[in-house]
N, C-alpha and C positions, 0 to 999 in steps of 0.2 A: 112746412113740417116734413122732415126726412125720417121715415120710419124704416126699421130694419128688423128682420127676424133671422137669428143665427142658430143653427142646429149642429151640435157636436155629437157624433155617435160612431160606433164601430162598424156598423153595417151600411150598405149603400142607401142613398136617399137623394132626392132632388137637391136638398140643401144639407151638406154634410161637412162635419169637421171631425177629424180623427186625431187623438192625442195619445202618445205613449206616456207611461207614468212619469218619466223624467221631465216632462214639459207641461204637466198639468198645473192648473191653478192651485189645487190642493197642496201640491208640493211646496208652494210659496207662501201658504197661509201661516201667519205667525202663531206660535203655540202659546205665547204669553201675552198679557195685557200690557203692551208697550209699543212705542213707535219703532218701526224698523230703522236700523242704522245704515245709512248709505255710505259707500266708499266712492270717491271721485278721483280724477286725475288732473284736476285743475292746474296744479303746479308741476305737471309732468312727472309725478310720482303718486302712488296710491296713498290717499289720506282719507280719514273719516271726514265727512262733510263738515262736522262741527269744529274740526281743527284747522280748517282753511281760513286764513285771515283776510277774507274778501267776500263780497256778496255773490253767492253762487246758488243757482237753482238746479236741482238734479231730478229729472223725471225718469223713474225706473221703468223697465219694460213692463212690469206688472201694472204700474200706474197708467201707462199708455194704453195697455190692453183693457183695463177697467173702464177708462174714459172713451174707448173706441176712437182714439186719437191717432190717425194715420198720416195727417199732413199738417202744415202750418196753421191752417184755419181752425183745426180741431184743438190744438194745444198751446198756441202762442199766448192765449189769455191766462194760462196757468203760470206764466212767468211774470213776476212783478216788474212793471215798467217797460215791458216789451210791446212793440207795435208792428203791425203787418199792413202793408199797402199792396193790393193785388187786384188785377183786372182780368187775368187770364191764367189758367193753370200753367205752371212753369215760369210765370213772370211775377216774381215777388220781391218786394223790398222789405228788409227787416231793419229795425233800429231799436236801441235801448236808451232809456233815460232821455228821450227827446232829441238825441243827437242825430238830426236829419235836417237838411235844407234842400232836398231834391238832388238834382245832379246825377252824374253817371258813374261815379265811383263810390263803392260801398264804404259804410262806416262800421260795418260788423264783419269780422272774419269768420269763416266757416271751415271746420275741420271734419274729416271723416276718419275716425280713429286718430292716427298720428299724421295724417296727410292734409295740408292746406288745400282747399278747393275753391276755384273761382278766380277771376282776374283781380289784381290789385291796382291796375292802371285805370286812368280815366279815358282810355281809348277803346274799351271793350265792353261797355255797358254792364260792368260787374254789379252795379248797385241794384239792378232789377232782375238779377239772375241767381239769387240765392237758391242752392239746391234743395228742393222740396222732396226729400227722400221719404219713401214709405217706411213707417216705423215697425213693420212686422218683423219679429225676431230681432229687435233692437235691444241691446242690454240696457241702455239708458241714453237720454239726451241731456247734456250738460250745457248750461248757459251761464257764462261769467260776465257780470255787469261791470262796467267801468273799463278803462283802457288796459290792455294786456300787451303793451308794447315790449315788455322785457322778455317774456318767454315765447310770445307768438308773433311779434313783429308787425309788419305793414298791415294797414287797414283794420287793425283791431282797436282803433282809438275809442270806439263806443262799447266794445265788448267782443265776446266770442260765443259762437254756437258750435257745439261739438257733438257729432253723432258717434256713439260708442257701440260697435257691433258685437254680437256674441261670438266668442272664440270657439274653435273646435274643442271637444272634450274627449281626451283619450281613454276615459274610464268607463264609458257606457255607450250603447246604441240609444238613440232617441229620435223622435220625429213628431211632426204635427201637420195635419192638413185641415184647412179651414175654408169653408164655402159659405157665402151669405147672399141674401137677396135684399134689395132696397127699393123703396118707392119714394119719390120726391113729390111733395105737394106742388101743384101747378106744372109738374113735369112728367117724366116717364119712369120706367123701371131700370134698375141697374144692379150690379152685384160684383162679387170678387171671388177669386180662387187663389189661395195662398198655401204654401207648403214649405217645410224645412226638414232636412234629414241630417243627422250626425252619426258618424261611424268611426270607431277606433281603427287605426292602421298599426296593429301591434300595441306594445305597451307604452311607446314613447311618441306616438303620432296619431293624428286624427284628421278627418276631413268633414267639413260642414258645407252643405249646399242648400240654397233656398231660392224660391222664385215666387212671383205673384203676377196676377193680372186683375185689374180693377176697371170696371166700366161705370163711369159716373154719368148718370142721366142728366140731360140738359133740361133747363127750365125757363129759357128765354126764347121768345118767338120774334120773327121778323115779318110783320104784315105786308111790308112793301114787296118782299120777294115771295110771300106766301110760304115761308119756311118756318118750321117748328123745331124747338129744342136745339137752337143753333149753337149752344155752348156745350154740347155733349163732349166729354173728354175721356181719354183712356190712359191708364197708367200700367206699365209693364216693366218688370225688372228681375234681376237675378243677382245673387251673391254667392261667391265661392271662397272658402278659406281653408288653407292647409296649415296645420301646426305640427312642428316636429321638435323634439328635445333629444338630439343625438347624445348629449352628455348632461350631467347634472348642472353644468355651467352654461351650456349653450342652448338658446331657444330661437327657433326660426318660425316666422309666420308669413305666409304668402297669401295675399288677398286680392280679389277682383270684385268690383261693384259696378253694376250697370243699371240704368233706368231710363226709360223713354216716357215722355209725356206728350200726348198729341190732343189737340182740341179742334173742333170744327169752327169755333169762333170765340170771341171774348165773352166774359161773364159780366157784361155791362149793359145798362139800360140807358136810353136817351132821356135826359131830363132838362127842364128849364133851369138856366143858371141862377135865377133869382129865387124861385120857389122850390127848386129841386123836385118838382112833381113830374111824373112821366109825361112825355110829349105825345106818345102814340098809344098809351095804355099801360096798365101794370105789366111789368116784366117783359118789355118789348124794346127793340132797337130797330133802326132802319139803316141798312147797308146796301150799296149798289150791287155788291157781290159778296161771296163768303170770304172770311178772313181767317183761314186756318193757321195753326201754329204747331211747331214740333220742337221739343227740347230733348237732347240726349246727353246723359251723364255717363262717363266712363272713368274709373279710378283703379289703378293697379299699384300695389305697393308691397315691398319686402321689408319686414321689420326683423332685425337681428339683435338679440340681447345676449351679452356675455358677462359672466361674473368674474371680474379680475381679482376678487378677494378684497382689495382695499376700496373698490368702487364697481359699479355696474356700468358697462358700456352699452349704449343703444345706438343703432344705425337704422335710419328710416330712409329708404329710397322709393320714390314714387314717380309715376307718369300718369297724367290725367288729361282727358280731353272733354271739351264741351262743344256741342253744336246746337245752334238755334236757327230755325227757318221760320220767318214770320211774314205775314201779308197785311198791309194796311190799306184801307179804302180812303184815298185822299180826294175823291170826286168833289165833295163840297168845297174844298179849297182850290183845286186846280182844274176841275172838269171844264169850266167855261173857257179858261185860257187855252188849254190843250185842244179843245174842240175848235176854237177860233184859229189856232195856228196850224193844225194838222188835219182836221176833219170837219170843215165848215158845213158839209152837206149831211153829215151823220153824227149826232152827238155821241161822245164817248165818255166812259168813266176813266178814272186814273187810279192805278194801283201802284204801291211801292212794295217791292220784295226786298227783304233784308236777310242776309245769310251771314251768320257769325260762326267762325271756327276758332277754337282755342286749343293749344297744346302746351302743357306745362310739366316741366321736370323739376323735381326738388330732391335735395339731399340734406339730411340733418345728421350730425354725429355729436353725441354728448356723453359725458361721464357724470355719474351721480354717486355720491358717497352713501353709505348705509346710515342707519339711525344711530346718532351719537350726539355728544354735546355740541360739536360744530359740524353742521351738515352743509354740503356744497354741491352745486351743479354747474358745470361749464359745458359750452357747446359751440358749434359752428353750423351755419346754415347757408345753402346756396339754392337759388332758383333761376330758371331760364324759361321765359314765357313768350310764346309766339301767338299773335292774334291776327286774324284777317276778317275785316268787315266789308262785305260787298252789298251794294244797294243798286236797285234798278227801278226807274220810273217808267211805267208802261201805260200806253193807252189801251183801254179795255173795250172791246166790241160788246155792246149791251144785248146782243142777240142771245137767245136761250139755248145752251148754257153760255154764260159770258166767257170770253177768251181774249187773249192779246190780239188787238187789231193788226191785220196784215201790214207788215212793214213798219209798225209803230211800237215795237218793243224796244226797250233800252233807249228811250228818248234822252234820258240822262243816266249815266252809270257812275258809281263811285267805288273805287277800290282803295281800301284803307288798311294796309298791313302795318303792324307795329311789333316792336321787340322790347322786352323788359328783362334785365339781368340784375340780380341782387346778391350781394355777399353780406353776411352778418356774423358777428360773434356775440355771445351772451353769457352771463354768469348770474347765479343767484346763491345767496348764502343765508343760512339760518343758524343763529347762535342761541342756545338755551342757557340763559344766565342762571336761572333757578328752575325748579320743577314747575313754576307757575309763570315765569316771564320769559318770552322769546322775542327775538328781533330778526325780521327777514328783510333783506335788501338785495337789489339786483340791478343790473344795467345791460344795455344792448346797444351796439353800434351797427348801423346798417348803411350800406352804400349801394346805390342803384344807378344804372346807365340805361337810357331809353332812346329808341330811334323810331321814327314814324314817317310814313309816306302817304300822300293823298293824290290819287290819279283820278281826275274827273273828265269824262267825255260827254259830248252832247250831239244830238242830231238836228239838222236843219236850223230853225230859229234858236235852238238851244246850244248851238255849237260854240257860241261865245262864252259859255260857262266852263269850257275846257281849261284845265290847269294841271300842273304837276309840281307838287310842293313836298319838300322834305325838311325834317327838323330833328333835333336831338337835345337831350338834357342829361345832366349828371348831378347827383345830390347825395349828401351824407347826413344822417340824423342819429342823435343819441336819445335814448329813452331810459327811464329808470322807474323803480318802485321801492318804497320803504314801508314796512308794515310791522309795528310793535303789537304784541298780543299778550294779554294778561289773564290768567285763569283766576277769577275771583273765588271760585270754589270748583269742586270736581264737576259740577253741572252748569256752571255759568262762566262764559268767556267774553271778555271785551277786547276789541281790537281797533286800531286806527290804520289808515292807509293813505299814502300819497303816491300817485303814479301818473306817468305820462304816456300818451299814445300818439300815433301819427298816421297820416295817410299820404302816400308818395305824391309828389308833384309830377311834372312831365312836360313834354313838348306839345305845343299847339300846331296844328296844320292850318294856318291862316295866311292872309295876304302878306307877301314879303314887305309891303309898304307900311304895315302896322308897326307901332312903336316897338323897339327891341324888348322893352320890359314885358310886353304881352306875348312874345314869341314862345315863352315858356311860362309855366305856373309853378309855384312853390308848394311844398307839403303844407298841410294844415296840421295843427296839433292841439291837444287839450291836456290840461292837468286836472286830475280828480282828487278831491279831498273827501275822505269818508270816515265815519266812525260807526261801529256796530256792536251788537250784543247777540250771542248765540247761547241758548239755554235748553236744558232738560228740566222737567218739573214733575211732581206727583209720581215719583218712582218710575220715570221715563215714559209715563203715559201722555205727557205733553212735551212737544218740541217746538221751539219758536226762534225766530231771528228777526232782528230789526236793524236797518241801516239808514243813516242820514248821509247825504252826499251834497257836494257843491262842485260844479264843473265849470272851468274857465276855458272856453274854446276860442282860438284865435286864428287869423289868416284863413278863414273858412273858404273851402273850395266851392265855387258856384258855377253852374252852367249858364252861359250868357251868349250874346251875339257881339262880335267884334268886326266891324266893317263888312257886315253881311255874312260872316262865317260863324257857325256855331263853334264855341270854344270854351275851355275851362279858364277860370280866373280866380284870384284870391280877393276877398273883400269882406270887411266887417268882422264882427266878433259876436259871441253869444254866451249866455250863462244858463246852466241848467242846475236846479237844486230841488231837493225833495226828500221824501222818506219812503222806504220800501219795507214791507213786513210779510212774513208768512208764518203760519201756525198749523200744527197737526195735533189732534187730540184723539186718544183711544180710551174712552170712558169704560167700556166693557169689552170682553173678547168678541171680536168680529165686527165691531162698530168703529168706524173711522170718520172723523170730521176734519176737514182741512180747509184752509182759507189763505188767500194771498191778496195783497193790494199794494198800490203805489199812489202817492201824491207827488206830481211833478210840475214844476214851473220852469219851462224852457223858453227863453225869449232872446231875440236879437238885442244887442247892446250898442249896435251901430247900424246905420243904413247900409243896405247892399248897394251895388251899382244900380243905376236907374233902369238898366235893361233887364234886371232880375225882378225888381218890384217890392223888395222887403224894406220895412222901415223900423227904426229903432223902437223897441218895445213890442214889436209883433211876436206872437207866439210862433215857435218853430212848427213846421208843417206836421200834421198827423200826430201831434203830441197832446194827449188828453191830460187834464189835471188829475182825473180820477180813473183808475182801472183796477180790475181785480176779478177774483172768482171764488166761489164757495162750493165745496163738494161734500156730500154725505153718502157713505156706503155701509151697508150692513150685510154680513154673511153669517148664516146660522147652519150648524151641522146637525143633521138628523140622525136618529138612532141607526138607521139603515146604512149609514156611511155616506149618504148623499148630503148635499148642502144646497140651500137656497140663498139667493142674494138679490138685493134691491139697492138702488142708488139714484142720485140725482145731482145736477150741477146748475149753478147760476153763474153766468159769465157777464161782466159789465164792462163797457167801454164808454168813457165820458165824451163830452163835446170836444171836437177838434177843429182844425182849420186845414184847408187844402193847400197845395203848393203856392209859392209866390208866382206872380205873373205880372208882366209890365202893363197888360191891358186891365184897367180898373174893373171891368165887368166880370173878369175871370180870376181876379186876384184874391187869394186868401179867404175863400168862402167858408163860412161856418157850417160844420157838419154836426147834426144832432147826435146826442148820446143814444145808446141802445143797450138792451140786455137780452140774453137768450137763455132758455131753460132746456136742459137735457134730462132725460129719464132713462133708466135701464133696470132690467130684472131678468132672472133666469134661475135655472137649476143645474147642478153639476153632480155627476156620478164619478166613479174612479177615472173613467176614460171618456166620459160623455158630458158635453155642455150644451144646453139649449137656452137660447137667449133672445130677448126682444129689447130693442132700444129705440129711442126717439131723440133726434137732435133738432134744436130750434123749435120746440113744441109751440111756442107762442108766435111763430112765423114772423119774427122780427126782420125788418128790412135794414140791417146794419150796412153802413156805407164803408167799403174797404178801399175805395179809390175814387178820385174825381179828376177827370182830365178831358182830353179830346177837343180843346178849344180850337176853333177854326176848321176842324175836319168832321164836325157833327152837323147833320141837317138841321135847318131852321134855327141856326145860331145856338144850338144846345150844347150840353156837355155829356160825357159818357161816365156813368156812375157804376163802379164795381160794387156788387152787392153780395151779402152773405147768402149762402144756400138756404132756400125756404125750408 
């Protein structure tokens, strides 16, 4: 159980939050008995959510604040059909509608405002490095389900997650400071300090700056090392944005976003692979030495908008970096061998250090018409991505404190630089045949060139592992989307959508004696067929949408082993089908009920290569049949002008299966379903909010990840768990 008290007040206190009127909850409270109408940018123009002919979830800044949802673990269950696989802060895999087979390349694209973030290649571990940005002062989080290849391009074959930050406001000064303290059951104390300030710079410009620091208490112990709370983590970040409107036609916005996530160790416990029961006791792990990790996000972008009269021109230029430094304890797998080869008189541990650096430049230029009978959007896109992955296998002297054994660092080193360049052109058209019937259609052609190099060196008995391999690939892909929409009435809209998405192929760095067909791997793609309804009812007190979908996924990219080399390959096909729904109901002023849920069947329709371990009919990893959430919140205004509020959530994740594995003992293990209960309550004055909340009240041991085969003591596995 994770309990928190948050105090908002004007004067000083040990736990303080200060809000100016422009940023208070009261300013956002609806004045009528109706569901708030959200505006989104799913189709790269502002539209009402109910008018977008595809399945979209938008979590507003207010919703995120009410739910105390600052990271993926807090809010991903509010998105129908979404799944999270996570074992350590900053190491997260996201997927939608079951589109996941493990591997190293992401199936979900991530944007920060208009900037694509993260690697799209299979050579930079993009699948497990989705940016887990703190949602403080976020305008909203948009999630587009289904392929988004037309407008968003590579690696959006499963969907898109988009962080939309608050822009500077030239009309007023505003600010907020928030401080809270937390206690985690079975763990320690933590807390956060967050603040944001907005200031006009004359009548046509403004600056907005914010920052935060969050200390998450650890709750996992290591009895082998007599270490407590080994998964303690810290989040720190800052955002700066400057907005200027030199003329009525020209708008400039310059933004910078940075966040660091560091953790002392993984949030995993060691479990028996058959029973999934802890090996060393509840919430414990056994490591030879600590396994810290650090991830750093940096995004810089310039957004220029100019009204040409007949159309609006938008230019988005960005530069982004990502750095991840991680440490893995490989002693159970390699300790005996390394001791025998290099240190027969003194047992040593084995550590693997991995350092990933990514630099990414993007440029998008597009023109979009105004609202008219025939609307159009055309654009071009360019990206240049440089990645470097360095790994080192080191013998660890087990004296206290452990350190690299003298002369035994870098027993094997791997240097893997890669380069990805892509050009794309895209267009989307909307034709309004009548006031009720629209047709949207679009296409995109993308061409990429990739180059990779692998340099391996070894010491002593490992010198024979040395190699120097280079490879390259080139590929062009066309994607499309067609979506008719019909307004049955002013409050009820039906739509259909057929769309294609893809994930780039690339070069493999493997033995030159491997068959030519395996030297590169091709893109995989899927085609999604969906129909949906979006509706308002009871004088806008009810808002709901429901979508049915069928996905045909072919040439699936899989991570496998080819002649002893880890490599990407294409193999097999899969189908995902299901229904998603969400509903919001405001029966009386101040009382809001919301629910979302998904039923998904995602299964292989062909065997994978034997080295992967998947069989025809197997469910895709971490894809539950049933998932969803139910929220209830009530806010009542008192005569004094103050208000009180209370709420709760139930989050449910159904039974799933772990990743495919060629070893039968570790292959496709069934993971039990779980549910968590959250509660919240508080009081608010004009500038003061005092609040208490509880997450995971029922102390559920939800499994977020299961892996570590071969590197876990006593033949166990490492199970990532929900915070108690």
